[in-house]
Structure formats: C-alpha cells, structure tokens
C-alpha positions in Angstrom: 100.4 96.7 130.6 102.1 93.4 129.6 103.4 93.5 126.0 102.5 89.9 125.4 98.9 90.5 126.4 98.6 93.6 124.2 100.0 91.7 121.2 97.9 88.7 121.9 94.6 90.6 122.1 95.5 92.7 119.1 96.6 89.7 117.2 93.3 87.9 117.9 91.3 90.9 116.7 93.5 91.2 113.5 93.2 87.5 112.7 89.4 87.6 113.2 89.2 90.7 110.9 91.3 88.9 108.3 89.1 85.8 108.4 85.9 87.9 108.2 87.2 90.0 105.3 88.6 87.0 103.4 85.2 85.2 103.9 83.3 88.1 102.5 85.6 88.6 99.5 85.5 84.9 98.8 81.7 84.9 98.6 81.6 88.0 96.5 84.3 87.1 94.0 84.8 83.3 94.0 87.9 82.7 91.8 91.2 80.9 91.7 93.2 84.1 92.1 93.9 84.9 95.8 92.2 88.3 95.6 91.3 88.3 99.3 94.9 87.9 100.4 96.1 90.5 98.0 93.5 93.0 99.2 94.3 92.2 102.8 98.0 92.8 102.2 97.3 96.1 100.4 94.8 97.3 103.1 97.1 96.3 105.9 100.1 98.0 104.4 98.1 101.3 103.8 96.8 101.1 107.4 100.3 100.5 108.8 101.6 103.5 106.9 98.8 105.7 108.2 99.2 104.4 111.7 103.0 104.8 111.9 102.8 108.2 110.2 100.1 109.5 112.6 101.9 108.0 115.6 105.0 109.9 114.7 103.1 113.1 114.1 100.6 113.1 116.9 102.1 110.9 119.6 105.8 111.3 119.6 106.4 110.0 123.1 105.1 107.0 125.2 103.6 105.1 122.3 105.0 101.6 123.0 101.8 100.1 124.3 99.7 101.5 121.4 102.4 100.3 118.9 102.4 96.8 120.4 98.6 96.6 120.4 97.9 98.1 116.9 101.0 97.6 114.8 102.3 94.3 116.1 99.0 92.9 117.3 96.1 94.0 115.1 98.1 94.5 111.9 100.3 91.5 112.6 97.2 89.3 113.0 95.6 90.9 109.9 98.6 90.6 107.7 102.3 90.3 108.4 102.9 91.9 105.0 102.3 95.3 106.5 105.3 94.7 108.8 107.3 93.5 105.9 106.4 96.6 103.9 107.2 98.9 106.9 110.6 97.2 107.4 111.4 97.6 103.7 110.4 101.3 103.6 112.4 102.0 106.8 115.5 100.5 105.1 114.9 102.6 102.0 114.4 105.8 104.0 117.6 105.2 105.8 119.4 105.0 102.5 120.1 101.3 102.8 118.8 100.4 99.3 121.0 97.3 98.9 119.7 95.9 102.3 116.1 96.7 101.3 116.5 94.9 98.0 118.2 92.0 99.7 115.5 91.8 102.4 112.7 91.8 99.8 114.4 89.2 97.6 115.3 86.9 100.5 111.9 87.2 102.0 110.1 86.3 98.9 112.5 83.7 97.5 113.5 82.0 100.7 109.9 81.9 102.1 108.6 80.3 98.9 111.4 77.8 98.9 110.7 77.1 102.6 107.0 76.5 102.0 107.8 74.3 99.0 110.3 72.3 101.1 107.6 71.9 103.8 105.2 70.5 101.3 107.9 68.2 99.9 108.6 66.9 103.4 105.0 66.2 104.2 103.8 65.0 100.8 106.9 62.9 100.0 106.9 64.1 96.4 107.1 67.3 94.4 104.0 69.6 94.6 
C-alpha cells in the first residue's frame, strides 16, 4: 500500500484524536496552563514507546506499513513530540549522548526562536 496514503489516513485520525482530546480537557479543566498539550505529549510518547517496543518484540519483520500508519501517521498527527522523544531515546541507547543533548537543546531553543521570529514577522513588533 502507498506510504503517503497510510501516513495521510493515520495522520488524519491522529489529528482528530488530538482535537477531540484537547476539547474534552479544555472543557473539564479550563485554565491558562496548556494542560491538554502536555497530556497529549505525555500520552503520545508513552503510546509510541509501547508501540515501538511491541513491534520489535512481536513483529520483527515486514512492519513498514504498520509503522507508517501508526507511528508516523496516527502518533504524528496526535503529537510530533512522540517522534521527538523516540529520536532522542534512540540516540541515547546508541550511546550518542552528546548528539541527544544537542538534538533536544536545538529542537527546543531553535523552534521557540523560530516561532517567535514568525510572530515578529507577522506582527511587526515584539510579542
């Protein structure tokens, strides 16, 4: 099956799940703190760990389509933080601690700076 189709369908399902979950959390706990996003990132990271671990244990071969649909599509649509977490853990497990720390630092700092720059460009003044 086409990888783009699998990722697209999975991504749509994940994005709908994210929206639904965030809507429910927002109604139950209305506050300024982004609790829904935090919970989504935590749940997505746990789910990614469970999925990747089970795939390695139970389905060692021919898992590309399932990986594309679930890990890249569903979890990617639900939260890209799960992919970020997986990439970081893989680097740590490979013994590439400096690369893992660099990846985390650059991801957080550069992405925050990028968002801020985007706001500056569109707003024309500091946020």
